[in-house]
N, C-alpha and C positions, 0 to 999 in steps of 0.2 A: 147775339151770341157770336156769330162770325165776325161782327165788327170789332168785338173785344179781343178775340183771338188774333185778328189781323193787327191791332194796335200792339199787342204783346210781341207778335213776331217782328214787327217793325222796330220796337224798342230793343229787343234782344239782338237783332241785326246791328242796329246803330252802335250798341255797347260792344258787340263783338269786333266791329271795325274800329271803334274808338280806342279799345285796349291795345291795339296793335301799335299805337304810338306811345304807349307808356312803357319805357325802358326799365330793365331791371339788370343790376350787376354790369359786368364788363360786356363788351360786345361780341361775345362768343369768339374770342380769340384765343390763341395759344401763346402764353409768354415763352420767352427763350428757354431752351433746356440748359441748365446750369451744370448738372451732373447726370451721369448714367451709373446705376449700380453694377458692381461686378457680379453678375449672375452666377449661381453655381452651375447652371447648364442652360443650353439654349432652349431646352423644352420648358423650363420654369419661366423663362422670359417669354415664351410663346403663350403658355397658359395665362400669365399675368396680363399680357397684351389683349388677349381674347376676353378676359372677364374682369379686369380691373382698371386697365390704363386710361379709360375714358374719364374717369373721375379722379384717378390717382397719379396723374402724370400731366405735363404740359404738352402732351400729344393727342388731346381730345379730338375724337371724330364727331363733329357736330352734324346730326341728322337733319333732315328737312324740317321736322316738326319743332326743332329747337329755335325756330325763327317765328313761330306762331303762339302769340300769348293766348291763353295763360299758361299753356304747356311749357313755353319757353322760359317762364319764370321759375317753374318747378326743376327743369333741367339745369338752369344756370345755378339754382340754389344748391342742388346736389353736387355739382362739379366744384362750386366754391367751397363747400363744406368738406367734400372728399379731399381736395387739394390742401386745405388748412390742416387736416388731421394727419395725412400721409401723402407725400408727393414725391415719386421717385425720381422726378426731374430736378429737384432742389434738395437733395439729401445734404445734410450738414448746414444748410442755410438757416434752418428754422429749429430751434431747440425743441419745439413741440412736435417735430415730425416723428410720428409713432410707428416707424418701420417695424420695430421689434414686436408690435403687437398685431401685424398683419396676418400672420399664420393663425394666431388665435381667433381673429375675427372670422376667417374662413372656416375654421374648425367648428366654432360655435354657430355656424350657420347665419351669421350677421351679414356676411358678404359672399358673393355679390348680392345686392339688394334685390328682393323679388321683383319689383317694379322694373328694375334694370333688365333682369333676365327675360321678363315677358317681352320686352321691346327689342332685346338682343339675343336671339336664340343661341347664338354662338357662345354666349357667356354661360350657358347651362352645362355645367361640367358633370361628368359621370362621377360616380363614388371614386373610382380609381384615379381620375384626373384631379379631383379635390384632394385626395391623399397625396398625390405627386406634388400638387401646388403647395399644400401645407408644408411638406417636407423640404421643398425647394425654397419657399419663403424663409423657413427656419434656418437653412443652410445659408442663404444669401444675407439675412439681416439679423440673425441670432434669434433668441427666444426659444421656447420649449416647443417641441412637436409632440404628438401623441405617443411615439415610441419612447422619447426621453421620459415623459410623465409616467408611463407604465413601468419603466425600469425603476424609476425613483419610488414609486409606491411599492414595488416588489422588494426593495432593499429595506423598507421600514418594518 
């Protein structure tokens, strides 16, 4: 039994080392910043930087674990998908850039992702900070915020 466990540990160790040589995506770099939004306030920019910018800009802070497979593959995938959907560093470059949906994603609890918040406690926004971010994103990029939606429903 001990021999079998020893072989299993040896195989897992070999696989763990071998996968470090399997690259995924870009080499954890940050492309050039092409544009910067005209933020409605410095506070909105600070909240966005704390909770969104690692995946939705070209100014990603790559933590140490982003270099260790298989976690590195997941981090790279999340950044690639985040940048493809909404990237403040490339506004106007991609017609698919869904900046106007950013406030809605925060309001519906889709963003920031739970796994990101667990690994980045500074991204865990209070209810007031979430409300401020939603209003700031709406003011910066357009789209509806909760106050606008409430007033529209009241008019009907």
